[in-house]
C-alpha positions as CSV (number, residue, x, y, z in Angstrom):
1,X,40.9,-34.3,-35.7
2,X,38.9,-36.6,-33.4
3,X,40.8,-35.3,-30.4
4,X,40.1,-31.7,-31.5
5,X,36.3,-32.4,-31.7
6,X,36.4,-34.0,-28.2
7,X,38.2,-31.0,-26.8
8,X,35.7,-28.7,-28.4
9,X,32.7,-30.7,-27.0
10,X,34.4,-30.6,-23.5
11,X,34.9,-26.8,-23.9
12,X,31.2,-26.1,-24.7
13,X,30.1,-28.5,-21.9
14,X,32.2,-26.6,-19.4
15,X,30.8,-23.3,-20.7
16,X,27.3,-24.7,-20.2
17,X,28.0,-25.8,-16.7
18,X,29.4,-22.4,-15.9
19,X,26.3,-20.7,-17.2
20,X,24.1,-23.0,-15.2
21,X,26.0,-22.2,-12.0
22,X,25.4,-18.5,-12.3
23,X,21.7,-19.0,-11.2
24,X,20.6,-20.0,-7.7
25,X,17.1,-21.3,-7.2
26,X,15.4,-22.1,-3.9
27,X,12.3,-22.3,-1.9
28,X,11.3,-20.5,1.4
29,X,8.9,-22.3,3.8
30,X,7.8,-22.4,7.4
31,X,10.0,-24.7,9.4
32,X,7.2,-26.0,11.6
33,X,4.3,-26.3,9.1
34,X,6.2,-26.7,5.8
35,X,4.0,-24.2,4.2
36,X,5.4,-21.9,1.5
37,X,6.2,-18.3,2.4
38,X,5.5,-15.9,-0.4
39,X,7.1,-12.5,-0.8
40,X,10.1,-13.3,1.5
41,X,13.0,-11.0,1.0
42,X,16.0,-12.9,-0.5
43,X,19.2,-10.9,-1.1
44,X,23.0,-11.0,-1.0
45,X,24.5,-9.6,2.2
46,X,26.5,-6.9,0.4
47,X,23.4,-5.7,-1.5
48,X,24.6,-6.8,-4.9
49,X,21.3,-8.3,-5.8
50,X,18.0,-9.5,-4.4
51,X,14.5,-10.8,-5.2
52,X,11.3,-12.0,-3.5
53,X,9.8,-15.5,-3.3
54,X,6.7,-16.1,-5.4
55,X,3.3,-17.6,-4.3
56,X,4.9,-21.1,-3.9
57,X,7.8,-19.7,-1.9
58,X,10.2,-20.2,-4.9
59,X,12.8,-17.7,-6.0
60,X,15.5,-17.4,-8.7
61,X,18.6,-15.2,-8.1
62,X,21.8,-14.5,-9.9
63,X,24.9,-15.8,-8.1
64,X,26.8,-12.8,-6.7
65,X,30.4,-12.3,-7.7
66,X,31.1,-10.2,-4.6
67,X,29.3,-12.1,-1.8
68,X,28.7,-15.7,-0.7
69,X,26.3,-15.0,2.1
70,X,22.5,-15.0,1.3
71,X,20.1,-13.3,3.7
72,X,16.4,-14.4,3.9
73,X,13.9,-12.2,5.8
74,X,10.2,-12.3,6.4
75,X,8.2,-10.3,8.9
76,X,7.4,-12.5,12.0
77,X,10.3,-14.9,11.3
78,X,13.9,-15.1,12.5
79,X,16.3,-13.8,9.8
80,X,18.5,-16.5,8.2
81,X,21.9,-16.2,6.7
82,X,23.3,-19.0,4.5
83,X,26.8,-19.3,3.0
84,X,26.4,-20.5,-0.6
85,X,29.3,-22.8,-1.6
86,X,30.6,-22.9,-5.1
87,X,28.5,-25.1,-7.4
88,X,25.3,-24.8,-5.4
89,X,22.3,-24.4,-7.7
90,X,19.3,-25.0,-5.3
91,X,18.7,-24.4,-1.5
92,X,15.8,-25.3,0.7
93,X,15.3,-22.4,3.2
94,X,13.2,-23.1,6.3
95,X,12.4,-20.0,8.5
96,X,11.6,-20.3,12.2
97,X,8.6,-18.2,13.4
98,X,9.6,-15.7,16.1
99,X,8.3,-16.1,19.6
100,X,8.2,-12.7,21.1
101,X,9.3,-12.3,24.7
102,X,7.0,-9.5,25.9
103,X,7.8,-7.4,28.9
104,X,4.3,-6.0,28.8
105,X,1.3,-7.2,26.8
106,X,-1.3,-4.6,25.8
107,X,-4.7,-5.6,24.4
108,X,-5.5,-3.4,21.5
109,X,-9.1,-2.9,20.4
110,X,-10.4,-2.9,16.9
111,X,-13.3,-0.5,16.3
112,X,-16.1,-1.2,14.0
113,X,-18.9,1.4,13.2
114,X,-22.1,0.0,11.8
115,X,-24.1,1.5,9.0
116,X,-27.4,0.8,7.4
117,X,-26.3,0.4,3.8
118,X,-29.8,-0.3,2.5
119,X,-30.5,3.5,2.6
120,X,-28.3,6.6,2.7
121,X,-25.3,5.8,4.9
122,X,-25.9,7.1,8.4
123,X,-23.8,6.8,11.5
124,X,-24.9,4.2,14.0
125,X,-23.8,3.0,17.4
126,X,-20.0,2.5,17.7
127,X,-19.0,-1.1,18.6
128,X,-15.6,-2.5,19.7
129,X,-14.2,-6.0,20.2
130,X,-10.9,-7.0,21.5
131,X,-8.5,-8.3,18.9
132,X,-5.9,-9.6,21.3
133,X,-3.0,-8.0,19.5
134,X,-0.1,-7.9,21.9
135,X,3.2,-6.1,21.6
136,X,5.9,-4.5,23.5
137,X,8.4,-1.8,22.7
138,X,11.8,-2.9,21.4
139,X,15.2,-1.4,22.3
140,X,15.8,2.3,21.4
141,X,16.7,2.5,17.7
142,X,20.3,2.5,16.8
143,X,21.6,1.7,13.3
144,X,25.3,1.9,12.7
145,X,26.4,5.5,13.0
146,X,22.9,6.8,13.7
147,X,22.6,8.0,17.3
148,X,19.6,6.8,19.3
149,X,17.2,9.4,20.8
150,X,16.6,7.1,23.7
151,X,13.1,6.1,22.7
152,X,12.1,2.7,21.4
153,X,10.4,2.2,18.1
154,X,7.2,0.1,17.8
155,X,5.2,2.1,20.4
156,X,2.8,4.3,18.4
157,X,-0.4,2.7,17.1
158,X,-2.2,3.7,13.9
159,X,-5.0,3.0,11.5
160,X,-5.5,3.5,7.8
161,X,-8.5,4.5,5.7
162,X,-8.0,3.9,2.0
163,X,-11.0,5.7,0.5
164,X,-10.4,4.2,-2.9
165,X,-11.1,0.8,-1.5
166,X,-14.3,2.1,0.1
167,X,-15.4,4.5,-2.6
168,X,-19.2,4.2,-2.1
169,X,-18.8,4.8,1.6
170,X,-16.6,7.9,0.9
171,X,-19.1,9.4,-1.5
172,X,-21.9,8.9,1.1
173,X,-20.0,10.5,4.0
174,X,-18.5,13.3,1.9
175,X,-22.0,14.3,0.9
176,X,-23.4,13.6,4.3
177,X,-21.5,13.9,7.6
178,X,-18.5,15.7,6.2
179,X,-20.2,17.7,3.5
180,X,-19.9,21.0,5.4
181,X,-16.2,21.0,4.9
182,X,-16.3,20.9,1.1
183,X,-17.1,24.6,0.9
184,X,-14.6,25.4,3.7
185,X,-11.7,24.0,1.9
186,X,-13.0,24.3,-1.7
187,X,-12.1,20.7,-2.5
188,X,-14.6,18.1,-3.8
189,X,-13.1,14.7,-4.8
190,X,-16.3,13.4,-6.4
191,X,-15.9,13.0,-10.2
192,X,-13.3,10.3,-10.4
193,X,-11.8,8.9,-13.6
194,X,-9.8,5.7,-13.0
195,X,-7.2,4.8,-15.7
196,X,-5.3,1.5,-16.3
197,X,-2.4,1.6,-18.7
198,X,-0.8,-1.6,-20.0
199,X,1.6,-2.6,-22.8
200,X,0.9,-5.1,-25.6
201,X,2.0,-7.9,-23.3
202,X,-0.4,-6.9,-20.6
203,X,2.3,-5.6,-18.2
204,X,1.4,-2.4,-16.3
205,X,3.1,0.7,-17.7
206,X,4.6,2.6,-14.8
207,X,5.2,6.3,-14.4
208,X,3.5,7.3,-17.6
209,X,2.0,10.9,-17.6
210,X,-1.8,10.8,-18.0
211,X,-4.0,13.8,-18.6
212,X,-7.8,14.3,-18.5
213,X,-8.8,16.9,-21.1
214,X,-12.1,18.6,-21.5
215,X,-14.0,19.3,-24.7
216,X,-12.2,22.7,-25.0
217,X,-8.8,21.0,-25.1
218,X,-7.8,22.1,-21.6
219,X,-6.0,19.8,-19.1
220,X,-8.5,19.4,-16.2
221,X,-6.3,17.0,-14.1
222,X,-3.0,15.2,-14.7
223,X,-1.2,12.4,-12.9
224,X,1.4,9.6,-13.3
225,X,0.7,5.9,-13.3
226,X,1.8,4.0,-10.2
227,X,3.6,0.7,-9.8
228,X,0.5,-1.1,-10.9
229,X,-0.1,1.0,-14.0
230,X,-3.1,2.9,-12.5
231,X,-3.8,6.5,-12.0
232,X,-6.9,8.4,-10.7
233,X,-7.9,11.7,-12.4
234,X,-10.6,14.2,-11.4
235,X,-12.9,16.8,-12.8
236,X,-14.3,19.6,-10.7
237,X,-11.9,19.1,-7.8
238,X,-11.5,22.8,-7.1
239,X,-14.2,24.2,-9.5
240,X,-17.5,23.3,-11.0
241,X,-16.3,22.1,-14.4
242,X,-19.1,22.4,-17.0
243,X,-17.6,20.1,-19.6
244,X,-19.9,17.4,-21.0
245,X,-17.2,15.1,-22.4
246,X,-13.6,14.3,-21.7
247,X,-10.7,12.5,-23.3
248,X,-7.6,10.9,-21.8
249,X,-4.0,11.4,-23.2
250,X,-1.1,9.2,-22.2
251,X,2.4,10.6,-22.7
252,X,5.3,8.1,-22.4
253,X,8.9,8.8,-23.3
254,X,8.0,11.4,-25.9
255,X,5.0,9.7,-27.5
256,X,1.3,10.4,-27.0
257,X,-1.7,8.0,-27.0
258,X,-5.4,9.1,-26.8
259,X,-8.5,7.6,-25.5
260,X,-11.2,9.7,-27.2
261,X,-14.0,9.1,-24.7
262,X,-13.3,9.0,-21.0
263,X,-15.8,7.4,-18.5
264,X,-16.3,8.3,-14.9
265,X,-15.6,5.5,-12.4
266,X,-19.3,4.8,-11.9
267,X,-19.3,3.7,-15.6
268,X,-16.1,1.6,-15.4
269,X,-12.4,1.9,-15.7
270,X,-10.6,3.5,-18.7
271,X,-8.3,0.9,-20.2
272,X,-5.5,2.1,-22.5
273,X,-3.0,-0.3,-24.2
274,X,0.1,1.4,-25.7
275,X,2.8,-0.2,-27.9
276,X,5.8,0.0,-25.6
277,X,8.2,-2.4,-24.0
278,X,8.0,-3.3,-20.3
279,X,10.1,-0.9,-18.2
280,X,10.3,-1.3,-14.4
281,X,11.5,1.7,-12.4
282,X,13.5,0.9,-9.2
283,X,13.7,4.4,-7.6
284,X,11.8,5.3,-4.4
285,X,11.5,8.9,-3.3
286,X,10.2,9.3,0.3
287,X,9.8,12.8,1.8
288,X,8.5,13.6,5.3
289,X,6.8,16.9,5.9
290,X,6.7,17.3,9.7
291,X,4.9,19.8,11.8
292,X,7.5,21.0,14.4
293,X,5.3,23.4,16.4
294,X,5.0,23.1,20.2
295,X,1.7,21.2,20.0
296,X,3.6,18.3,18.4
297,X,5.9,18.0,21.5
298,X,3.8,15.1,22.9
299,X,4.6,12.8,19.9
300,X,7.5,14.2,17.8
301,X,10.3,12.3,19.6
302,X,8.4,9.0,19.2
303,X,7.8,9.8,15.6
304,X,11.5,10.4,15.0
305,X,12.3,6.9,16.3
306,X,9.5,5.3,14.3
307,X,10.6,6.9,11.0
308,X,14.2,5.8,11.6
309,X,12.9,2.2,12.0
310,X,10.7,2.5,8.9
311,X,13.4,3.7,6.5
312,X,15.9,1.1,7.5
313,X,13.3,-1.7,7.2
314,X,12.2,-0.4,3.8
315,X,15.7,-0.6,2.5
316,X,16.0,-4.2,3.7
317,X,12.6,-5.1,2.2
318,X,13.4,-3.7,-1.2
319,X,17.1,-4.3,-1.6
320,X,17.0,-3.9,-5.4
321,X,15.5,-0.4,-5.2
322,X,17.3,2.9,-4.7
323,X,15.8,4.7,-1.8
324,X,16.1,8.5,-1.6
325,X,15.0,10.5,1.5
326,X,14.1,14.1,2.0
327,X,12.7,16.0,5.0
328,X,10.8,19.3,5.5
329,X,10.1,20.7,8.9
330,X,7.7,23.6,9.4
331,X,6.2,25.9,12.0
332,X,4.3,29.2,11.4
333,X,4.8,32.8,10.6
334,X,6.5,34.6,13.5
335,X,8.3,31.5,14.7
336,X,12.1,31.0,14.4
337,X,11.5,29.5,11.0
338,X,8.5,28.8,8.8
339,X,10.0,26.0,6.6
340,X,13.4,24.3,6.7
341,X,14.3,21.4,4.5
342,X,16.9,18.8,3.6
343,X,16.7,17.7,-0.1
344,X,16.7,14.2,-1.3
345,X,19.8,12.1,-0.6
346,X,20.8,8.4,-0.8
347,X,22.8,8.9,2.4
348,X,20.1,7.5,4.7
349,X,22.3,7.8,7.8
350,X,22.7,11.6,7.2
351,X,19.0,12.0,6.5
352,X,18.0,10.3,9.7
353,X,20.5,12.2,11.8
354,X,18.8,15.4,10.4
355,X,15.4,14.1,11.4
356,X,16.6,13.3,14.9
357,X,18.2,16.7,15.3
358,X,15.0,18.6,15.2
359,X,12.6,19.5,18.1
360,X,9.2,20.9,18.6
361,X,8.6,24.6,19.5
362,X,6.7,27.8,18.5
363,X,3.2,27.8,17.2
364,X,0.7,29.3,19.6
365,X,-2.5,29.3,17.5
366,X,-4.3,26.3,16.0
367,X,-3.6,26.7,12.3
368,X,0.1,26.3,11.1
369,X,2.1,26.9,7.9
370,X,0.9,23.7,6.2
371,X,0.2,25.4,2.8
372,X,3.7,26.9,2.6
373,X,5.4,23.7,3.7
374,X,3.4,21.7,1.1
375,X,4.4,24.1,-1.6
376,X,8.1,23.8,-0.6
377,X,7.8,20.0,-0.5
378,X,6.2,19.7,-3.9
379,X,8.1,22.4,-5.8
380,X,11.5,22.8,-4.2
381,X,12.6,19.2,-3.5
382,X,14.4,17.4,-6.3
383,X,11.8,14.6,-7.0
384,X,13.1,12.0,-9.5
385,X,12.2,12.4,-13.1
386,X,11.4,8.6,-13.3
387,X,10.5,6.6,-10.2
388,X,8.5,3.6,-9.0
389,X,7.0,5.8,-6.3
390,X,7.1,9.3,-5.0
391,X,5.7,9.4,-1.5
392,X,5.1,12.5,0.6
393,X,4.1,11.8,4.2
394,X,2.6,14.9,5.8
395,X,2.9,14.5,9.6
396,X,0.7,17.1,11.4
397,X,-1.8,17.8,14.1
398,X,-3.4,21.1,12.7
399,X,-4.7,22.5,9.5
400,X,-3.4,25.4,7.4
401,X,-4.7,28.9,7.8
402,X,-8.0,29.6,5.9
403,X,-7.1,33.0,4.4
404,X,-7.6,33.5,0.7
405,X,-3.9,33.3,-0.1
406,X,-3.5,30.1,1.9
407,X,-6.4,28.4,0.1
408,X,-5.1,29.6,-3.3
409,X,-1.7,28.1,-2.6
410,X,-3.2,24.8,-1.7
411,X,-5.3,24.9,-4.9
412,X,-2.1,25.5,-6.9
413,X,0.1,23.0,-5.2
414,X,-2.1,19.8,-4.9
415,X,-2.6,19.5,-8.7
416,X,1.1,19.9,-9.3
417,X,1.8,17.1,-6.8
418,X,-0.6,14.9,-8.8
419,X,1.0,15.9,-12.1
420,X,4.5,14.9,-10.7
421,X,3.2,11.6,-9.4
422,X,3.7,12.5,-5.8
423,X,1.3,10.6,-3.5
424,X,0.3,12.7,-0.5
425,X,-0.1,10.3,2.5
426,X,-1.2,12.3,5.6
427,X,-0.3,11.0,9.1
428,X,-2.8,12.7,11.4
429,X,-1.6,13.2,15.0
430,X,-3.4,14.3,18.2
431,X,-5.3,17.5,17.7
432,X,-6.6,16.9,14.2
433,X,-10.4,17.7,14.1
434,X,-13.1,16.6,11.6
435,X,-12.5,19.6,9.3
436,X,-8.8,18.8,9.0
437,X,-9.6,15.1,8.5
438,X,-11.8,16.0,5.5
439,X,-9.0,18.1,4.0
440,X,-6.3,15.4,4.5
441,X,-8.4,12.6,3.1
442,X,-9.3,14.8,0.1
443,X,-5.6,15.6,-0.5
444,X,-4.8,11.8,-0.4
445,X,-7.6,11.1,-2.9
446,X,-6.4,13.9,-5.2
447,X,-2.9,12.4,-5.4
448,X,-3.6,8.7,-5.3
449,X,-2.6,8.4,-1.6
450,X,-4.1,7.0,1.5
451,X,-5.1,8.4,5.0
452,X,-3.2,7.3,8.1
453,X,-3.9,8.4,11.7
454,X,-2.5,7.8,15.1
455,X,-4.8,6.1,17.7
456,X,-5.1,6.2,21.5
457,X,-4.2,2.5,21.9
458,X,-0.5,3.3,22.6
459,X,-1.3,5.6,25.5
460,X,1.1,8.1,24.1
461,X,0.3,11.8,23.4
462,X,-3.0,13.6,23.6
463,X,-6.3,12.2,22.5
464,X,-6.8,11.3,18.8
465,X,-10.2,11.4,17.0
466,X,-11.6,8.4,15.3
467,X,-12.0,8.7,11.5
468,X,-15.5,8.8,9.9
469,X,-15.6,5.4,8.3
470,X,-17.2,1.9,8.9
471,X,-14.2,0.1,10.4
472,X,-10.5,0.1,10.6
473,X,-7.7,-2.1,11.8
474,X,-5.3,-1.0,14.6
475,X,-1.6,-1.8,14.0
476,X,1.8,-0.5,15.0
477,X,2.6,2.7,13.1
478,X,6.0,1.5,11.9
479,X,4.5,-1.7,10.6
480,X,1.8,0.3,8.8
481,X,4.2,2.7,7.1
482,X,6.5,-0.1,6.0
483,X,3.6,-2.0,4.5
484,X,2.3,1.1,2.7
485,X,5.7,2.1,1.3
486,X,6.4,-1.4,0.0
487,X,2.9,-1.8,-1.5
488,X,3.2,1.5,-3.4
489,X,6.8,0.9,-4.5
490,X,7.5,-2.7,-5.3
491,X,7.8,-3.0,-9.1
492,X,7.1,-6.1,-11.2
493,X,10.3,-7.4,-12.8
494,X,10.1,-7.4,-16.6
495,X,12.9,-10.1,-16.8
496,X,11.2,-12.4,-14.3
497,X,7.4,-12.4,-15.1
498,X,5.0,-14.2,-12.7
499,X,5.3,-17.9,-13.5
500,X,3.2,-20.6,-11.8
501,X,3.4,-24.4,-12.1
502,X,1.6,-25.7,-15.2
503,X,-0.4,-28.2,-13.2
504,X,-1.9,-25.4,-11.0
505,X,-3.5,-23.5,-13.9
506,X,-6.8,-25.4,-13.7
507,X,-6.9,-25.5,-9.9
508,X,-9.9,-24.2,-8.0
509,X,-10.0,-22.8,-4.5
510,X,-12.8,-23.5,-2.1
511,X,-13.5,-22.3,1.5
512,X,-16.2,-23.6,3.8
513,X,-16.9,-21.6,6.9
514,X,-17.6,-23.4,10.2
515,X,-19.5,-22.4,13.3
516,X,-17.5,-20.0,15.5
517,X,-16.7,-21.3,19.0
518,X,-18.9,-20.2,21.8
519,X,-17.9,-17.9,24.7
520,X,-14.8,-16.5,23.1
521,X,-13.7,-12.9,23.8
522,X,-10.8,-12.8,21.4
523,X,-10.2,-14.2,17.9
524,X,-6.8,-15.3,19.1
525,X,-8.5,-18.0,21.2
526,X,-10.4,-19.4,18.2
527,X,-8.9,-22.8,16.9
528,X,-7.0,-22.1,13.7
529,X,-8.9,-24.8,11.8
530,X,-12.1,-22.9,12.2
531,X,-10.8,-19.7,10.6
532,X,-10.1,-18.7,7.0
533,X,-6.7,-17.0,6.8
534,X,-4.6,-15.6,4.0
535,X,-0.8,-15.7,3.7
536,X,-1.0,-13.3,0.8
537,X,-3.4,-10.4,1.5
538,X,-4.1,-6.7,0.8
539,X,-3.4,-5.2,4.2
540,X,-5.4,-2.1,3.6
541,X,-8.5,-4.1,3.0
542,X,-8.2,-7.6,4.5
543,X,-7.7,-8.1,8.3
544,X,-5.1,-10.4,9.8
545,X,-7.8,-12.8,10.9
546,X,-11.1,-13.1,9.1
547,X,-14.3,-13.2,11.1
548,X,-16.2,-16.4,10.4
549,X,-19.4,-16.0,8.5
550,X,-22.7,-17.7,9.3
551,X,-22.7,-21.5,9.6
552,X,-22.2,-23.5,6.4
553,X,-21.9,-20.5,4.1
554,X,-19.3,-21.4,1.5
555,X,-17.8,-20.1,-1.7
556,X,-15.7,-21.4,-4.5
557,X,-13.7,-19.6,-7.2
558,X,-11.9,-21.1,-10.1
559,X,-9.5,-21.3,-12.0
560,X,-6.8,-19.8,-9.8
561,X,-4.4,-18.8,-11.4
562,X,-6.5,-17.6,-14.3
563,X,-5.8,-16.2,-17.7
564,X,-8.9,-14.0,-17.5
565,X,-12.1,-16.0,-17.0
566,X,-13.2,-16.5,-13.4
567,X,-16.2,-18.2,-11.9
568,X,-17.2,-17.5,-8.3
569,X,-19.9,-19.7,-6.7
570,X,-21.6,-18.5,-3.5
571,X,-23.5,-21.3,-1.7
572,X,-25.8,-21.7,1.3
573,X,-26.9,-18.2,1.8
574,X,-29.9,-18.1,4.3
575,X,-33.2,-17.2,2.6
576,X,-34.0,-14.5,5.2
577,X,-30.9,-12.4,4.2
578,X,-31.3,-10.0,1.3
579,X,-27.9,-10.1,-0.3
580,X,-24.1,-10.1,0.0
581,X,-21.6,-8.1,-2.1
582,X,-18.6,-9.5,-3.9
583,X,-15.7,-7.1,-4.7
584,X,-12.7,-7.4,-7.0
585,X,-9.8,-5.1,-5.9
586,X,-6.2,-4.7,-6.9
587,X,-3.2,-5.1,-4.6
588,X,-3.4,-1.4,-3.4
589,X,-7.1,-1.8,-2.4
590,X,-8.7,0.0,-5.3
591,X,-12.1,-1.2,-6.2
592,X,-12.3,-2.7,-9.8
593,X,-15.6,-4.6,-9.9
594,X,-18.7,-5.0,-7.7
595,X,-21.3,-7.7,-7.8
596,X,-24.5,-8.0,-5.7
597,X,-25.2,-11.5,-4.5
598,X,-28.9,-12.0,-3.8
599,X,-29.0,-15.8,-3.4
600,X,-27.0,-18.9,-4.1
601,X,-25.3,-17.6,-7.2
602,X,-22.7,-18.3,-9.8
603,X,-20.9,-15.2,-10.9
604,X,-18.9,-15.1,-14.1
605,X,-16.3,-12.4,-14.7
606,X,-13.6,-11.7,-17.2
607,X,-10.5,-9.9,-15.9
608,X,-8.3,-10.5,-18.9
609,X,-8.1,-6.7,-19.6
610,X,-6.1,-6.2,-16.4
611,X,-2.3,-6.6,-16.3
612,X,-0.6,-9.7,-14.9
613,X,-0.5,-9.7,-11.1
614,X,-2.3,-10.4,-7.9
615,X,-5.9,-9.3,-7.2
616,X,-8.3,-9.9,-4.4
617,X,-11.8,-11.3,-4.2
618,X,-13.7,-10.1,-1.1
619,X,-17.2,-11.2,-0.1
620,X,-19.1,-9.1,2.4
621,X,-22.1,-10.6,4.1
622,X,-24.3,-9.1,6.8
623,X,-23.1,-6.2,8.9
624,X,-19.7,-7.4,9.9
625,X,-18.7,-10.6,8.1
626,X,-16.3,-10.8,5.2
627,X,-14.1,-13.3,3.4
628,X,-11.1,-12.5,1.3
629,X,-8.6,-14.4,-0.8
630,X,-6.0,-13.7,-3.5
631,X,-6.6,-14.3,-7.2
632,X,-3.6,-14.6,-9.6
633,X,-3.9,-13.4,-13.2
634,X,-1.3,-14.6,-15.7
635,X,-1.2,-13.8,-19.5
């Protein structure tokens, strides 16, 4: 009997060891500095599983039964592959920062346009300062069986304007400099209703259908929550809705939940908690709607190479997501075709070959068949019923025709895109004018998207107009698209909620800003210890390098991480300055809170109503200066 008991204990001990060995833990850090690397991609070489490192560089991953090689990637670092021997339960991964060998270095300029925000926003003198960003084109793209078109990726340059993150500025310019185009296109993204849907455990509810209904019981606008549980709804987008009150209805897997009184964004965000379990979608639908008329001939071959690079990098960045790709090419009436398409497929090689097989031709007049192509893209492609994101990139250099039928088709199609959860993300090429810019930015707002545009910094193609905005960052187009896709698509795992060390819960974070060095022409020449930088950042709002504020200005915010209550202390503001502005935004750049700072001030805020995740505090001071840092919310 005693022998039997010993055997039984040994058996359960062995089972416990086996269970423990199915989990691999590790930490990713910089080899030179030892600093943790958050959001590094960690996955098995055969694609059988993957994850991302957290704020402390830590990760947890199931041992693969089909692969023993672990791949660790992070932008700007050399990829590392590690063979995991049997019995290994923890690894320390040190990544080496890449040192680019540049054949040619180009100085790219960042443009800032000043506004007098004390009164109605008005356009002031344009300013520019060298950012010192250097790059060179890589080798022509070739992935496995995909033939190269002979053009290297990483050449086109671009900027982004996310009007949700600059809402007050958008409302000013839409009613000012761009106001004449509202009547032309019949679109007015003004009356915004922002909705946040969470479950009982404060996790964001993804891909829920949400409707804004007027007092007559009619659906005014509808959308689907994104990967952060948010959706933007609109009244009066195409007509002057006379309703005095609205309600919000959430439909999720056959059940409905109501918020009886909806508030416009100026009065706050509409929070809705519904009694459902956490459910994380892992499907990404990406469609490219590309103008293939003759006027695109100066850029289309470069774009084909860039898109090939983007899709392959997205698959590497999100190895646990299923990526589906579709393509629509269009020209105009009287050309060899108006619209041709290739529906969604998981065969990325086949999809990219199709993109590379097309060429520019036809056209002749300025407007093109944009409205028809948009209708085909929204209504005839097989968008997933459930997805973490549905992204439609409209790549074009000209507007649709302005006939009655054309405008009516746009008016029918854009609300359907929003209802299906399709984000329209325009990519404006050379030839886009201010009228088209207004239309494209309005389409992006209507569908929870963002506006991307090519710039002249690459020297490729015809001239590109600058957008009407206060400032923008110039980056490589392929980097910008990868960032946007991953930001809109990465889903929080329900099985692995955000967990931070217990001893960090009461930590505070302080930054003191020093005098900038004199006689510097580029921020790249500023000593690193005099700058505030963020490893974790919202790329659509926070620059790679943050411009130093005035001497001795400092701030402190605590606790970080927080369970809801946050204190922000702004210190040493000069008496001759009127005020600064503190913003709270989510990871996609959407504005959640705003606080005016008139003097040295202690600001108290409660963010417990938001779901678990990463948020950003951004302090604007003076005409150009700003300071940003991440804030972690845990429940």
